[in-house]
TISE-679950 format. One record per residue: residue in three letters; x, y, z of N, C-alpha, C in turn. Coordinates in steps of 0.2 Angstrom, whole numbers, padded with zeros to 4 digits, always signed. Layout:
residues N
alaXYZXYZXYZ;...
END
This chain:
residues 68
unk-0126+0000-0004-0125+0005-0009-0132+0005-0013;unk-0135+0012-0014-0141+0013-0016-0141+0010-0023;unk-0136+0011-0026-0138+0011-0034-0135+0004-0037;unk-0133-0002-0031-0131-0008-0033-0136-0013-0033;unk-0137-0017-0037-0142-0023-0036-0138-0028-0033;unk-0141-0033-0029-0140-0038-0027-0134-0043-0032;unk-0137-0044-0037-0133-0047-0042-0127-0045-0045;unk-0126-0038-0046-0120-0035-0047-0115-0036-0040;unk-0117-0037-0033-0114-0038-0028-0111-0044-0030;unk-0115-0050-0030-0113-0057-0030-0108-0058-0037;unk-0110-0054-0040-0104-0056-0047-0097-0052-0044;unk-0098-0045-0041-0092-0043-0040-0089-0047-0034;unk-0092-0051-0030-0090-0054-0026-0085-0061-0029;unk-0089-0065-0033-0087-0069-0038-0081-0068-0041;unk-0079-0063-0044-0073-0059-0047-0068-0060-0043;unk-0069-0057-0036-0064-0055-0032-0061-0061-0029;unk-0066-0066-0028-0065-0074-0025-0060-0078-0031;unk-0061-0077-0038-0056-0077-0041-0050-0075-0043;unk-0050-0069-0041-0044-0064-0041-0039-0066-0036;unk-0043-0066-0030-0039-0067-0023-0040-0074-0021;unk-0040-0080-0022-0042-0085-0020-0040-0088-0014;unk-0036-0087-0010-0033-0088-0004-0033-0083+0001;unk-0038-0077+0000-0036-0071+0003-0041-0067+0004;unk-0046-0070+0010-0052-0067+0011-0053-0059+0013;unk-0047-0057+0017-0046-0050+0018-0045-0046+0011;unk-0041-0048+0006-0041-0045+0000-0048-0045-0004;unk-0052-0050-0004-0058-0051-0007-0063-0046-0004;unk-0062-0044+0002-0067-0039+0005-0065-0032+0003;unk-0059-0031+0003-0056-0026+0002-0057-0023-0005;unk-0057-0028-0010-0059-0027-0018-0065-0025-0019;unk-0069-0030-0015-0077-0029-0016-0079-0022-0013;unk-0075-0020-0006-0078-0013-0005-0077-0008-0010;unk-0071-0008-0013-0068-0003-0017-0071-0003-0024;unk-0074-0007-0027-0078-0009-0032-0085-0006-0031;unk-0088-0007-0024-0094-0004-0021-0095+0003-0022;unk-0089+0005-0020-0089+0012-0019-0087+0015-0025;unk-0084+0013-0029-0082+0016-0036-0089+0015-0041;unk-0092+0012-0039-0099+0011-0043-0105+0015-0041;unk-0104+0016-0034-0109+0022-0031-0106+0028-0033;unk-0101+0030-0034-0096+0036-0036-0099+0037-0043;unk-0099+0031-0048-0102+0034-0054-0110+0034-0055;unk-0113+0032-0051-0119+0033-0052-0122+0040-0049;unk-0117+0043-0046-0117+0051-0043-0114+0055-0049;unk-0111+0052-0053-0107+0056-0058-0100+0059-0055;unk-0098+0056-0053-0091+0058-0049-0087+0053-0050;unk-0079+0054-0049-0075+0049-0049-0075+0047-0041;unk-0070+0039-0040-0068+0039-0034-0067+0043-0029;unk-0061+0047-0030-0057+0051-0026-0062+0057-0026;unk-0067+0059-0030-0071+0064-0029-0077+0063-0023;unk-0078+0055-0025-0084+0053-0019-0081+0053-0012;unk-0075+0050-0012-0072+0049-0006-0071+0057-0002;unk-0069+0060-0007-0069+0068-0003-0075+0070-0001;unk-0079+0070-0005-0087+0072-0003-0089+0069+0004;unk-0088+0062+0003-0089+0059+0011-0085+0064+0017;unk-0079+0065+0015-0074+0067+0019-0077+0073+0023;unk-0079+0078+0018-0082+0085+0018-0089+0083+0024;unk-0091+0080+0022-0099+0079+0028-0099+0076+0033;unk-0092+0073+0034-0090+0069+0040-0088+0072+0046;unk-0092+0072+0052-0091+0075+0059-0086+0070+0061;unk-0080+0077+0064-0076+0074+0068-0077+0070+0074;unk-0074+0064+0075-0074+0062+0082-0072+0065+0088;unk-0074+0065+0094-0071+0068+0099-0064+0067+0099;unk-0062+0062+0099-0055+0059+0099-0051+0063+0094;unk-0054+0064+0088-0050+0067+0083-0050+0074+0084;unk-0056+0076+0086-0055+0084+0087-0052+0087+0093;unk-0051+0083+0098-0046+0085+0104-0039+0083+0101;unk-0037+0081+0097-0030+0080+0095-0028+0087+0090;unk-0033+0090+0089-0029+0095+0085-0029+0101+0088;
END
C-alpha cells in the first residue's frame, strides 16, 4: 500500500493478534481489510468506493470471460 508506513502495518498486525490470538487466518483477513481501508481513505474514498474502483479497472480473466 502506497500510503501505509511499516510502523502502521506492525501496529495493525499487533492489534489483530491481540483481537484474534489463536486464529492466524482471521488476523490476516483483519490486517488486509484495515490496510485496504487505509488506502481508500488516503485516496478520499470509502472502502466500498475503493473496491468498486478496483473492480472497474480490472480486466476479466479468460475463464470468467468465457462463462459470460
